[in-house]
C-alpha positions as CSV (number, residue, x, y, z in Angstrom):
1,M,-33.3,-29.9,5.2
2,E,-32.6,-32.8,7.5
3,Y,-29.1,-31.3,8.3
4,L,-30.6,-27.9,9.2
5,T,-33.2,-29.5,11.5
6,R,-30.4,-31.3,13.3
7,L,-28.5,-28.0,13.5
8,A,-31.5,-26.3,15.1
9,E,-31.9,-29.2,17.6
10,S,-28.2,-28.8,18.6
11,I,-28.4,-25.1,19.4
12,Q,-28.2,-24.0,23.0
13,I,-31.6,-22.2,23.2
14,P,-32.4,-19.8,26.0
15,Q,-34.9,-21.4,28.5
16,R,-37.6,-19.0,27.6
17,I,-37.6,-20.2,24.0
18,D,-39.6,-23.4,23.2
19,R,-37.3,-25.6,21.2
20,E,-40.3,-27.5,19.6
21,K,-41.5,-24.1,18.2
22,L,-38.1,-23.2,16.8
23,T,-37.5,-26.5,14.8
24,P,-40.5,-26.0,12.5
25,I,-39.3,-22.4,11.9
26,V,-35.9,-23.6,10.8
27,S,-37.5,-26.4,8.7
28,I,-39.6,-23.8,6.9
29,A,-36.5,-21.8,6.2
30,A,-34.8,-24.9,5.0
31,A,-37.7,-25.7,2.6
32,T,-37.3,-22.2,1.2
33,T,-33.6,-22.8,1.0
34,V,-34.1,-26.0,-1.1
35,L,-36.3,-24.1,-3.6
36,F,-33.8,-21.3,-3.8
37,A,-30.9,-23.7,-4.2
38,S,-32.7,-25.4,-7.1
39,Y,-33.2,-22.1,-8.8
40,K,-29.5,-21.2,-8.3
41,I,-28.3,-24.5,-9.8
42,I,-30.4,-23.9,-13.0
43,S,-29.3,-20.3,-13.1
44,S,-25.6,-21.3,-12.7
45,S,-25.8,-23.8,-15.5
46,K,-27.1,-21.1,-17.9
47,H,-24.5,-18.6,-16.7
48,K,-21.6,-21.1,-17.4
49,K,-22.9,-21.7,-20.9
50,K,-23.1,-17.9,-21.5
51,M,-19.5,-17.4,-20.3
52,R,-18.2,-20.1,-22.6
53,E,-20.1,-18.6,-25.6
54,Q,-18.5,-15.2,-24.9
55,G,-15.0,-16.7,-24.8
56,F,-14.2,-16.2,-21.1
57,K,-12.0,-18.7,-19.2
58,E,-14.0,-20.9,-16.9
59,I,-13.2,-20.4,-13.2
60,P,-13.3,-23.9,-11.7
61,M,-15.2,-24.8,-8.6
62,P,-14.0,-27.6,-6.3
63,G,-16.3,-30.5,-5.4
64,S,-17.9,-31.0,-2.0
65,C,-20.2,-28.1,-2.7
66,Y,-23.6,-28.7,-1.3
67,P,-27.0,-27.0,-2.0
68,Y,-27.3,-23.5,-0.4
69,V,-24.4,-23.9,2.1
70,G,-21.9,-24.5,-0.7
71,H,-18.4,-25.2,0.6
72,M,-19.0,-23.8,4.1
73,F,-18.9,-27.2,5.7
74,S,-16.0,-28.4,3.5
75,M,-13.4,-25.9,4.6
76,G,-12.1,-27.8,7.7
77,E,-10.4,-26.4,10.8
78,L,-7.8,-24.5,8.7
79,P,-9.6,-23.1,5.6
80,G,-6.3,-21.8,4.2
81,K,-4.9,-25.4,3.9
82,T,-8.1,-26.7,2.3
83,V,-8.2,-23.9,-0.2
84,S,-4.4,-24.4,-1.0
85,E,-5.2,-28.0,-1.8
86,W,-8.0,-27.0,-4.1
87,H,-5.6,-24.6,-5.9
88,R,-3.1,-27.4,-6.5
89,E,-5.8,-29.4,-8.1
90,F,-7.8,-26.7,-10.0
91,G,-5.3,-23.9,-10.8
92,P,-4.6,-20.2,-9.9
93,L,-8.1,-18.9,-9.7
94,I,-11.0,-20.9,-8.2
95,K,-14.6,-20.2,-7.2
96,I,-15.8,-21.0,-3.7
97,K,-19.5,-21.0,-2.8
98,M,-20.0,-19.6,0.7
99,G,-23.8,-19.9,1.2
100,C,-25.3,-17.2,-1.1
101,Q,-21.9,-15.6,-1.7
102,Y,-19.2,-16.5,-4.2
103,W,-15.6,-16.1,-3.3
104,L,-12.8,-16.0,-5.9
105,S,-9.5,-17.2,-4.4
106,C,-6.3,-16.4,-6.2
107,D,-2.9,-18.0,-5.5
108,S,-0.8,-16.6,-8.4
109,P,1.2,-13.5,-7.4
110,Y,1.1,-12.3,-10.9
111,L,-2.6,-12.7,-11.4
112,A,-3.2,-11.2,-7.9
113,H,-1.2,-8.2,-8.9
114,K,-3.4,-7.7,-12.0
115,I,-6.6,-8.1,-9.9
116,F,-5.7,-6.0,-6.9
117,V,-3.2,-3.4,-8.4
118,T,-3.9,-3.1,-12.1
119,H,-7.7,-3.2,-11.5
120,G,-7.4,-1.6,-8.0
121,A,-9.9,1.1,-8.8
122,N,-12.6,-1.6,-8.9
123,T,-11.2,-4.2,-6.5
124,S,-10.3,-2.2,-3.4
125,F,-13.8,-2.3,-1.9
126,R,-14.7,-4.3,1.2
127,P,-17.5,-6.9,1.3
128,Y,-20.2,-6.1,3.9
129,S,-20.1,-7.9,7.2
130,T,-22.3,-7.2,10.2
131,Y,-19.4,-6.9,12.7
132,S,-17.0,-4.8,10.6
133,Y,-19.6,-2.4,9.2
134,E,-22.3,-2.1,11.8
135,Y,-20.3,-2.2,15.0
136,Y,-16.5,-2.1,14.6
137,S,-16.2,0.8,12.1
138,F,-19.3,2.8,13.0
139,K,-20.7,2.2,9.5
140,G,-17.5,2.6,7.5
141,K,-15.0,4.7,9.4
142,G,-11.2,4.0,9.7
143,I,-8.8,2.2,7.4
144,V,-9.3,-1.5,7.4
145,F,-13.0,-2.0,6.7
146,S,-14.0,1.3,5.1
147,Q,-14.8,1.7,1.4
148,P,-12.2,3.5,-0.8
149,N,-13.9,6.9,-0.6
150,E,-12.8,10.3,0.5
151,S,-13.1,9.4,4.2
152,F,-10.9,6.3,3.6
153,K,-8.3,8.5,1.9
154,M,-8.2,10.8,4.8
155,F,-7.7,8.0,7.4
156,R,-5.1,6.2,5.2
157,S,-3.2,9.5,4.7
158,A,-3.2,10.1,8.4
159,A,-1.9,6.6,9.1
160,L,0.9,7.0,6.5
161,S,1.8,10.3,8.1
162,V,1.9,9.2,11.7
163,L,3.6,5.9,10.9
164,S,6.0,7.2,8.3
165,P,9.7,6.2,8.6
166,K,10.6,9.7,9.5
167,M,8.1,9.8,12.4
168,I,9.1,6.4,13.6
169,E,12.8,7.2,13.5
170,Q,12.3,10.6,15.1
171,N,9.8,9.8,17.9
172,Y,9.7,6.0,18.6
173,M,12.9,4.2,17.6
174,D,14.5,4.5,21.0
175,S,11.4,3.1,22.6
176,I,11.3,0.2,20.2
177,L,15.0,-0.6,20.9
178,K,14.4,-0.5,24.7
179,E,11.2,-2.6,24.5
180,S,12.9,-5.3,22.3
181,S,15.9,-5.5,24.7
182,E,13.6,-6.0,27.7
183,F,11.6,-8.5,25.7
184,A,14.7,-10.7,25.0
185,K,15.7,-10.5,28.7
186,R,12.2,-11.5,29.8
187,L,12.3,-14.7,27.7
188,I,15.8,-15.6,29.0
189,N,14.8,-14.9,32.6
190,T,11.5,-16.8,32.4
191,T,13.4,-19.8,30.8
192,E,15.9,-19.8,33.7
193,I,13.1,-19.7,36.3
194,N,10.5,-22.0,34.7
195,G,12.7,-24.2,32.4
196,S,10.8,-23.1,29.3
197,V,8.5,-20.4,28.0
198,D,5.6,-19.9,25.5
199,P,6.8,-16.7,23.8
200,L,3.4,-15.6,22.5
201,K,2.2,-13.5,25.5
202,Y,5.7,-11.8,25.7
203,L,5.4,-11.0,22.0
204,E,2.0,-9.5,22.6
205,L,3.5,-7.4,25.4
206,L,6.3,-6.2,23.2
207,T,4.1,-5.3,20.2
208,L,1.3,-3.8,22.3
209,N,3.9,-1.7,24.2
210,V,5.4,-0.4,21.0
211,I,2.1,0.6,19.3
212,F,0.6,1.6,22.6
213,N,3.5,3.9,23.5
214,A,3.4,5.4,20.0
215,G,-0.4,5.8,20.0
216,F,-1.1,6.8,23.6
217,G,2.3,7.5,25.2
218,R,2.0,4.5,27.7
219,S,3.4,1.0,28.2
220,F,3.2,-2.0,30.5
221,N,6.0,-3.7,32.5
222,T,4.7,-7.2,32.8
223,I,2.3,-9.7,31.2
224,D,0.5,-9.9,34.5
225,D,-0.6,-6.2,34.3
226,P,-4.4,-6.3,34.5
227,E,-4.8,-3.6,31.9
228,F,-2.4,-5.3,29.5
229,R,-4.4,-8.5,29.8
230,T,-7.6,-6.6,29.1
231,L,-6.2,-4.9,26.0
232,A,-4.6,-8.2,24.7
233,H,-8.0,-9.9,25.1
234,M,-9.7,-7.0,23.2
235,V,-7.2,-7.4,20.3
236,E,-7.8,-11.1,20.2
237,T,-11.6,-10.7,20.3
238,T,-11.4,-8.1,17.6
239,M,-9.5,-10.4,15.3
240,K,-11.9,-13.3,15.9
241,L,-15.1,-11.4,15.4
242,A,-13.7,-9.8,12.2
243,A,-13.5,-13.2,10.6
244,L,-16.2,-13.6,7.9
245,K,-17.1,-17.0,9.2
246,N,-18.6,-15.3,12.3
247,D,-21.2,-13.5,10.1
248,L,-23.6,-16.3,9.4
249,P,-26.6,-14.2,8.1
250,S,-24.4,-12.7,5.4
251,F,-23.8,-16.2,4.0
252,L,-27.1,-17.9,4.9
253,P,-29.9,-15.3,5.1
254,A,-32.5,-18.0,5.6
255,L,-30.8,-18.9,8.8
256,S,-30.8,-15.4,10.4
257,I,-33.1,-16.9,13.0
258,V,-30.3,-19.3,14.0
259,D,-27.8,-16.5,14.4
260,Y,-30.3,-14.7,16.5
261,F,-30.5,-17.6,18.9
262,F,-26.7,-18.2,18.8
263,G,-26.4,-14.6,20.0
264,T,-23.4,-13.8,17.7
265,E,-24.6,-10.3,16.8
266,A,-25.5,-9.6,20.4
267,K,-21.9,-10.6,21.4
268,M,-20.6,-8.2,18.8
269,K,-22.7,-5.3,20.0
270,S,-21.8,-6.0,23.6
271,F,-18.1,-6.2,23.0
272,I,-18.0,-3.0,21.0
273,N,-20.3,-1.0,23.3
274,N,-19.2,-2.3,26.7
275,E,-15.5,-3.1,26.2
276,R,-13.8,-1.5,23.2
277,N,-15.5,1.9,23.0
278,P,-15.2,2.9,26.7
279,T,-11.6,1.7,26.8
280,Y,-10.5,3.6,23.7
281,R,-12.4,6.7,24.6
282,R,-10.7,6.9,28.0
283,L,-7.3,6.3,26.4
284,I,-7.8,8.9,23.8
285,R,-8.8,11.6,26.3
286,E,-5.8,10.7,28.5
287,S,-3.4,10.9,25.5
288,F,-4.0,14.6,25.1
289,T,-2.6,15.2,28.6
290,K,0.5,13.1,28.1
291,E,4.0,14.6,27.7
292,G,5.9,13.9,24.6
293,P,4.7,12.9,21.1
294,N,2.0,10.3,20.5
295,V,-0.2,9.5,17.5
296,I,-3.4,11.0,19.0
297,K,-1.7,14.4,19.3
298,S,0.0,14.0,15.9
299,I,-3.4,13.6,14.2
300,G,-4.4,17.2,14.8
301,E,-0.8,18.5,14.6
302,N,-0.6,17.1,11.0
303,G,-3.8,18.8,10.0
304,Y,-6.2,15.8,10.1
305,V,-9.7,16.5,11.5
306,M,-11.2,13.5,13.4
307,D,-13.9,13.4,16.0
308,E,-13.7,10.9,18.9
309,D,-15.6,8.1,17.0
310,D,-13.1,8.5,14.1
311,M,-10.2,8.2,16.6
312,V,-11.7,5.2,18.3
313,V,-11.8,3.3,14.9
314,F,-8.5,4.6,13.7
315,M,-6.6,3.6,16.9
316,S,-8.5,0.2,17.0
317,D,-7.2,-0.4,13.4
318,L,-3.6,0.5,14.3
319,I,-3.5,-1.5,17.6
320,A,-5.1,-4.6,16.3
321,A,-3.0,-4.7,13.1
322,G,0.1,-3.6,15.0
323,T,0.0,-6.2,17.7
324,D,-1.7,-9.4,16.6
325,T,-0.1,-9.8,13.2
326,I,3.5,-9.1,14.4
327,S,3.3,-11.3,17.5
328,V,1.9,-14.1,15.3
329,T,4.7,-13.6,12.7
330,M,7.4,-13.8,15.4
331,S,5.7,-16.8,17.1
332,W,6.1,-18.7,13.8
333,N,9.6,-17.3,13.4
334,Y,10.8,-18.8,16.7
335,A,9.0,-22.1,16.2
336,I,10.7,-22.5,12.8
337,L,14.2,-21.5,14.0
338,C,14.1,-23.9,17.0
339,R,14.6,-26.7,14.4
340,Y,17.8,-25.1,13.0
341,P,20.5,-24.8,15.6
342,D,23.3,-24.5,13.1
343,L,21.5,-21.6,11.3
344,Q,21.1,-19.9,14.7
345,K,24.8,-20.1,15.2
346,R,25.4,-18.4,11.8
347,V,22.9,-15.7,12.6
348,S,24.4,-15.0,16.0
349,A,27.9,-14.9,14.5
350,E,26.8,-12.3,12.0
351,I,25.3,-10.2,14.8
352,D,28.4,-10.7,16.9
353,A,30.7,-9.5,14.1
354,F,28.7,-6.3,13.9
355,I,28.9,-5.8,17.7
356,K,32.6,-6.3,17.7
357,T,33.0,-3.5,15.1
358,H,30.5,-1.1,16.5
359,G,30.1,-1.9,20.2
360,R,26.3,-2.3,19.9
361,I,23.6,-4.2,18.0
362,P,22.8,-2.9,14.5
363,N,20.2,-0.3,14.0
364,F,17.5,-0.9,11.4
365,S,19.2,1.5,9.0
366,E,22.3,-0.8,9.2
367,R,20.4,-3.9,8.3
368,Q,22.3,-4.6,5.1
369,E,25.4,-5.3,7.3
370,I,23.6,-8.4,8.6
371,P,22.3,-9.9,5.3
372,L,21.7,-13.4,6.5
373,C,19.5,-12.2,9.4
374,V,17.4,-10.2,6.9
375,S,17.1,-13.1,4.5
376,V,16.1,-15.5,7.4
377,M,13.4,-13.1,8.6
378,K,11.9,-12.8,5.1
379,E,12.1,-16.6,4.6
380,C,10.3,-17.3,7.9
381,M,7.4,-15.0,6.8
382,R,7.3,-16.8,3.4
383,Y,7.5,-20.3,4.8
384,R,4.7,-19.7,7.3
385,P,2.5,-16.7,6.5
386,T,0.7,-14.8,9.2
387,S,-2.7,-15.0,7.6
388,S,-4.5,-17.5,5.4
389,F,-6.4,-14.8,3.3
390,G,-5.7,-11.4,4.8
391,V,-8.7,-9.1,4.6
392,S,-11.0,-9.8,1.6
393,H,-11.8,-7.4,-1.2
394,T,-14.9,-7.0,-3.4
395,T,-15.6,-5.5,-6.8
396,D,-17.9,-2.5,-7.5
397,K,-18.5,-3.6,-11.1
398,D,-17.9,-6.5,-13.6
399,I,-14.3,-6.7,-14.7
400,V,-12.3,-9.0,-17.0
401,V,-8.7,-10.0,-15.9
402,D,-6.6,-12.3,-18.0
403,G,-9.6,-13.7,-19.8
404,Y,-11.5,-14.3,-16.5
405,F,-14.9,-12.7,-16.0
406,I,-15.2,-11.4,-12.4
407,P,-18.7,-10.3,-11.6
408,K,-19.7,-7.3,-9.6
409,N,-19.8,-7.9,-5.8
410,S,-17.5,-11.0,-6.0
411,T,-15.6,-11.5,-2.8
412,L,-11.9,-11.6,-3.7
413,I,-9.2,-13.3,-1.5
414,A,-5.5,-13.8,-1.9
415,N,-4.6,-17.3,-0.6
416,M,-1.4,-16.6,1.2
417,G,-0.5,-20.2,1.9
418,S,-0.3,-21.4,-1.7
419,M,0.8,-18.0,-3.0
420,H,3.9,-18.3,-0.9
421,T,4.6,-21.8,-2.2
422,N,4.0,-20.8,-5.8
423,A,6.6,-22.7,-8.0
424,E,6.5,-19.9,-10.6
425,R,7.7,-17.4,-8.0
426,Y,9.8,-19.5,-5.6
427,E,12.3,-22.3,-6.4
428,N,11.8,-25.4,-4.2
429,P,8.8,-23.5,-2.5
430,Y,8.1,-26.2,0.2
431,E,11.7,-26.0,1.5
432,F,12.9,-23.6,4.2
433,I,15.9,-22.0,2.5
434,P,17.5,-19.4,4.8
435,D,19.6,-17.8,2.0
436,R,16.7,-17.4,-0.4
437,F,16.5,-13.6,-0.1
438,L,20.2,-12.7,0.1
439,D,19.7,-11.1,-3.3
440,N,16.7,-9.1,-2.1
441,L,17.7,-7.1,1.0
442,K,15.6,-4.1,0.3
443,T,13.1,-3.2,3.1
444,M,9.8,-5.0,3.1
445,Q,8.1,-1.6,2.6
446,A,10.2,-0.9,-0.6
447,S,9.5,-4.5,-1.8
448,A,5.8,-4.4,-1.2
449,N,5.4,-1.1,-3.0
450,G,7.6,-2.1,-5.9
451,G,7.0,-4.2,-9.0
452,I,5.6,-7.7,-8.7
453,E,8.9,-9.2,-9.8
454,Q,10.8,-7.5,-6.9
455,R,8.4,-8.5,-4.1
456,D,9.7,-10.8,-1.4
457,T,6.4,-11.8,0.3
458,Y,2.8,-10.8,0.1
459,N,1.9,-10.7,3.8
460,F,1.2,-7.0,3.7
461,G,-1.4,-7.1,0.9
462,F,-1.7,-5.4,-2.5
463,G,-2.3,-2.1,-4.1
464,R,-4.4,0.6,-2.5
465,R,-5.1,-1.7,0.5
466,I,-1.5,-2.4,1.3
467,C,-0.7,-2.1,5.0
468,P,0.2,1.5,5.8
469,G,2.3,0.3,8.8
470,I,4.8,-1.9,7.0
471,F,7.8,0.1,8.2
472,L,6.9,-0.1,11.9
473,A,6.1,-3.8,11.6
474,E,9.5,-4.5,9.9
475,V,11.3,-2.5,12.6
476,E,9.7,-4.5,15.3
477,I,10.4,-7.8,13.6
478,F,14.0,-6.8,13.1
479,F,14.7,-5.9,16.7
480,A,12.7,-8.9,18.1
481,F,15.0,-11.1,16.0
482,V,18.3,-9.4,16.6
483,Q,17.9,-8.8,20.3
484,V,17.2,-12.4,20.9
485,F,20.0,-14.0,18.8
486,A,22.5,-11.5,20.2
487,R,21.8,-13.0,23.6
488,C,20.6,-16.6,23.4
489,F,19.8,-19.7,21.4
490,I,16.4,-21.2,21.0
491,E,16.1,-24.9,22.0
492,P,13.4,-27.5,22.3
493,V,12.2,-28.3,25.8
494,L,13.3,-31.9,25.2
495,P,15.8,-33.1,22.5
496,G,13.9,-33.6,19.2
497,K,10.6,-32.2,20.6
498,Y,10.1,-29.3,18.3
499,P,7.1,-27.0,17.8
500,N,4.6,-28.4,15.3
501,L,4.9,-26.5,12.0
502,E,2.2,-28.4,10.2
503,G,-0.8,-27.6,12.3
504,G,-2.2,-24.2,13.3
505,I,-5.0,-22.4,15.1
506,D,-7.5,-20.3,13.1
507,A,-7.5,-17.1,15.1
508,G,-9.9,-15.2,12.8
509,L,-7.8,-13.0,10.5
510,T,-4.5,-14.7,11.5
511,V,-3.2,-18.3,11.9
512,L,-1.3,-19.1,15.0
513,P,1.1,-22.0,15.4
514,L,-0.1,-24.7,17.7
515,G,0.8,-23.8,21.3
516,Y,4.4,-24.6,22.3
517,N,7.0,-24.0,24.9
518,I,10.7,-23.6,24.1
519,K,13.9,-22.6,25.8
520,F,15.7,-19.2,25.3
521,T,19.1,-20.4,26.5
522,R,21.5,-17.6,27.5
523,R,24.6,-17.6,25.3
524,P,27.7,-17.8,27.5
525,D,29.7,-16.0,24.8
526,A,27.1,-13.2,24.3
527,L,28.7,-9.8,23.7
528,I,25.9,-7.8,25.2
529,A,24.1,-8.3,28.5
């Protein structure tokens, strides 16, 4: 209770609120919390005994779990790292107490497959959060945060249709090739002008242009374009607000009053009503008048019926998922490869050999002719995953998986950090091994939708909730990689001053590398301009 009182005293309260009146309110809530916590401790002890008597495996819970708040204040700045450490100590499935909620975190690919794929009919639901349900998705529309009902099936079917390999090849591949070429040239030119460059904003421009052109038939020429900056900020805000940690009342109902004074929900409402919705409504209406194909027109042409609210959420899903995740992935990619100049030379030599034969860089369909490049891209995504946990799932009923009893309404997360360093799945998992995937050159889409033994990485999720835009994502990653190494090498600003690969920035649903500048140094022997 003492901690909660101190928390109340530290809050920035609007001037019209009397702080002295607020502190007793929180203290009363805290007293209620203590009683509730005591009840839960007794109840939990009885539950454990019952589980053991019925022969279920115990799901261990890490220490540093405090009454009522649980592990919420034990997660650190990078929760993914903390949870990975807990997995190394306690095993493949652990229980984390987040206030009044219980999370079950899994870091075994094989167990995760059983939970999310074999039992997918019961584990493909989304836990409730204020932002994602009440505001972002208009109470459950779209793909990402909707429940697996008929509406979800329609939205997902539409996404699979408009983002299918055939549609991408037919309508958008030339645009992606052009944008990625311009992207590489911008990095080289900025390096020559300024001496170095932070690639993140240029990656955001590339990825936003690709999905924006596909979605609305428009693109931007520079990172200084005011509309690009506005949209990039919207994507960033969306990813931050979608993080479960921003939904305090869901975890600590007794502290709803604190969230009220923090103004988090007010910020959510203001962002959606005053920024996202007006912007997307305008873009959707303009898209119908654009020449050439775009996703908005394709929705109706392919027989899907959506009103404007549906389209707002649908396009918000596609743009957030299609820009932030890919730009973060490639930002890690360049940070990693900066440390390996000899590998860069091997990669460039492989691309050059293709250019000498064909007079151009390889198309995505020709990817198997540059196997080292493909293997390196996959290994970068394994070595530093884009997200700590992805988007969480929940269960609609009690289930039993491998002897573990998983109660109804449990929040389920796949811990990407430790899953990608799982020794049962990857040999020498903590080492960066560029040749690791030379025997698995199938597309990431084919791998993700295949058997668990054939999967390369798990960044795109599992089962019925697997990302519907894998093909587009992989095409963008492919060209952002090939276009750069066909033209330049990546070097540190100063010898030995490499980007930090151990830290990170919790960006909500993704984890960014710590900010860095590097040099994209033009290759004097490059075979393309």
